[in-house]
N, C-alpha and C positions, 0 to 999 in steps of 0.2 A: 716530689717530681716523679712522674710516671716514666720508667725506663723501657716500657714496651715499645716505644718508638725511638729511633735515633735522634739525637739532638739536632735542632734546626733553628734557623733565624727566619722569622716572618716579619713582614711590615705590618704595623698597626696604624690605621687611619681612623681618627675620631672626628667626624664631620659634624657640621650643623645641619640645618634643615634645607631641603630643596623640594621642588615640585616632583611629581611622580615620574614624568618622562625623563627628567634629569637624573633622578636616582637610579632608574633602571638602565639608562645609558651608561652611567658611570660604572655600575656593577659589571655590565657586559664588557666595557672597555678594559677594565682591570683584568677580567678573566681572559680576554684575548691576549693582552700584553704579557700576562703571567705565563700563559701557555706557549708563547713565542720565546720565552726566556729573557724578555727585555725588562722584567720587573720581578721582584721576589714574590712568593706566595703571600697573600694579603688577607688580613682580618680587618673588616671595616664596620664601624657603627655609625648610624645616621638617623635623622628624623625627616618628617614630611611637612611641607607647608606650600599650599593649603592642604587640608585633609584630602585623601585620595582613596578611591576604591580601585584596587588592583584585581584584574582578572587573571586566572591561570592561563597558560599558553594556549591550551586547547578548549577553554571554557567558552560557552556560547555567550555572545554579547547580549542576546535577548534575555539572559538571566538578570540583567541589571535594568533598573528603572532610571534611564538617563535624565529624564525631566526632574525626578526627585533629587538626583545628585546635583544637577545644576541649580536647583532652587536652594540647596543648602550650601552652595559654594564649593562642592567637592569636585576635584579632578577625577578622571577615569583613565586608567592606563592598563595595558596588557603586559604582564610579566613575561620574561623569557623562560621562566620555570613553570611547572605544572601546578595543580591544585585548584582550589576554589576561591571565591571572592573574599577579600579582606578589606575592611575599612581601616586605613592607616591614619591614626590620630592618637595623640596622648600615648605614644609608644616609643620603644627603641627597636630599630631594625638592625640586624647583623648581616653581613655577607662574608663568605669565605671563597676566595679564588685561589686555586692551586692546580698545578699540572697533574695529570692522571697517574704519573709515576710516583707521586708523594705517597708514602705508606698510609697517611692519615685519610686519604680519599681513594686509594687504589681499590681495584676489584669491583664488586657489584655495588649498585646504588645503595641498597639497604645496608651493606657493610659500612659504607662511608657515612650514612646517616648515624649509625650506631657509634662510630668512633667520634664524630664531631659532637654528638649529643653528650658524650662524656665531658667535653669542655664546657658545654652549656650548663649541665647539671652541677659541675664543680663550681662554676661561677655563681650560680644561684644559691648554692649552699653557703658560699662565702657571705652572701647577703643575709643569710639566716632563713632561707626558704628551703623546706624539706622536699626538694624536687627529685623526681625520678623519671625514667623513660617509660613510655607506654609499651606494652608487650609487642614483641617483634612480629607477631601474627596479625596484629590489628590492620584492617584495611577499610577504607571507605567504600561502601557498596554502591551499586548503580542507582539506588533510590535515595542516596544522600542529598541533603539540601545544597543549594548553591553557596551557602555560607561556610567559610573555612573552619570557624571555631566551634562548629556544632559538636564534633567528636574528634578525639585524638587519633591520629594514624600511627603506624608503627614507628617507634623510637622518637616520637614527639614528646614534649616535656609536660609532665603532669604533677599535681600536688593532690594527694589523697583522692586520686581518680578523676580530678577535674583538670581539663586542659588549660595549660598556662602559655605554652609557646608552640607555634607551628613552624615548619620549615618546608622548603621545596628545593629541588635540585635540577640542574641542567648540565648536560655534557655535550660537547661538540669538539671534534678533533681531539686534541690533548688537553682541553680545558674542562675543569670541573668547577662549577659555580653553584654554591648553595647559599640561600638567604632565608631569613625567618623573622617573625614578628613577635615581639614581647610587649603586650599591653601593660603600661605602667599604672594607669588609673583610668577612671571614666566608665561610661556605660557601654558595655560590649554589645548591647542589643541595638545600638544605633545602625548597624549594618542592615538590619531588617528593613528599615525604611528605604534602603537603596536597592532592594531586590524586587524583581517583577513577579510578585506572588499573586495568586488568583483572587484572594479576598482577605478581609481583615481577620477572619478566623484563622487562616493559615499563618498570617503574620504573628498573631498573638501566640499561637502554638510554638512557633519558632523562637519567639522571645522567651517563652517559658523554658524551652530546652536550653537556650544559651545561658540563661540565669542559673540553671541547674548544673550545667556541664562545664562552664568555662569560668576562669578567674583572671583578675589582674594582680600585679605585684602589690599594689596598695591593699587589696583585700586580704592578701596573705600576711603582709607585714603589719597591718594596722596603722600605717603611716604612708605619706606620699613620698616616694623616692625621687631623686633627681636623675636626669639622664646621665650626667657625668659619673655619679656614684655607681649606677648600674653598669655603665660601660667599663669602668675600671675593674669592677668585680668580675665581670664576664671575661675581660682580658686576662686577669689573674687566673681564672679557672681554666681557660684555654692553655695558658702557659704551663700550669701544673699538670693538667690531665694529658696533654699531648707533647710534653717535653720540648717546649718552645721557648726561645728568646724572642720577645716582641720588640721590634725596633720602631719607635714612632717615626712616621713619615707622612708624605703627602703625595698627591697625584703627580706623575711625571708629565712633561709637556706632551709627549706622544699620547698619553691616556686622555688628557684634556681635549686634544684635537679629535681623537677617535670618539670620545663621548659626545662632543658637539655634533659630529657627523651622524652618529647613531640616533641621537635625539631627534634631529631633523628628518632623517630618512625612515626611522622606524617608530620610536616610542611616542613622538608627538604627531605622527602621521596617521590620519583616520584609516588609511588602508590597512595598517597593522592592527589597530584597535578593533576594526570591524571584520577582521579576516575570518572569524568563525562565528556563525550563527547570528549575523546582524539581521535586523528587520529590514524588509525591502524599503528602499527609499521611494517616495512618491515621484512619479514621472512629471517632468515639467514641460 
């Protein structure tokens, strides 16, 4: 147990699968409720159904080929957090919601990334994955592609220099919300078919980069892990690295109500999805 932090009790929620708008609404609802002191800090694990392309909060919608997504049955949602596009499928997603006074997330954004990454690394090592953090000086440059898993950013999780897990954070008022994507298995280059790239040569170049730079849990372990197995290992890692007691729980009624309102008004609302860099709609 890491005693660098004072002992604390957080809520642990292990959910099933939901659509993208619902997942993003739940994350924000938990964050708001936690910041108001109406719920304990929360670690949540969940999945996505149907598969969903999520855009970073400030990413241009025109980065995404919406017709290609629709043809494949993929949802499209805009996250409350920053970063670039992710195809959420065959993965585990985690979210952490805590008040900004909690020493695990207090201070600068990158400090909180570093602390929470300790829990992620510890959990992955419990699974048998030799994970570590990307160097703190790593940053995605202005010429980075619209695909999130092309290169690890500071304090994201790598194995032998290959990106395994990406995270993004949002702060508002006293709320700190961080979530991230851990691909369990499958073809990480599928995101390329969802991007609005100029030609097939650019698509193939990005596929090649992703194959070289990113990994799944299955590729590291040599076997296909279950969602529950990975969730339990990551929960154990968070508890050990951050001096936490994780109390299994579920959403409170106030969180369910808030999530339903946020889903309708924001995450399932085209005005939110198209708020940055949408292509002009044809005049009727």
